[in-house]
C-alpha positions, 0 to 999 in steps of 0.5 A: 108422752113417749117418756111417760109411756116408756116409764109406765112400761118399765114400771109394769115390768118391774112392779115388784120393785116399784111397789116398795116406792108406793107405786101400784098397778092403779098408779101405772094404769092412771099414768097410761090413761093420762098418756092416752088422753093427752095423745087424743087431745094432741091430735085434735090440737094438730088438726085444729092447727092445720085448719087454722094454717089453711084459713090464715093462708086463704085470709092472707091471699084475700088481703093481698088481692084486696090491697091490690084492688084498692091500689088499682082503684086509687091510682085510676081515680087519682089519675082521672080526678083532681085531688080536691075531688079525691075525698069524694071517693074516700081517698084522703089527701095525705099531703 
C-alpha cells in the first residue's frame, strides 16, 4: 500500500510527464481510492485477527482445563472401581 501511495504522489507531482503514458488525474485518483479502501479492509482484518487470537487462547485454556478434569475423574474412577466396571462410566479399557 505504501508503494502505491508513494507512486500516486509521485505521479501527481509529475502529471505532465505521465500524461504521455496515458495516465491522468482520474487514474491517480482511482489508485488513491483503492489504497484507502485497502487500508480500511486491512484494519478490519487486523481487528478480526486480534479477536480470533483471543478466542483461540480462551478455547485452548478451556480445552486444557477440560482435559485435566477428565484425566482426574478417570484416575479416580480407575482407582476405585474394577476395570470391568470402567465401561459403565464411559471409560474404554484399551488393553
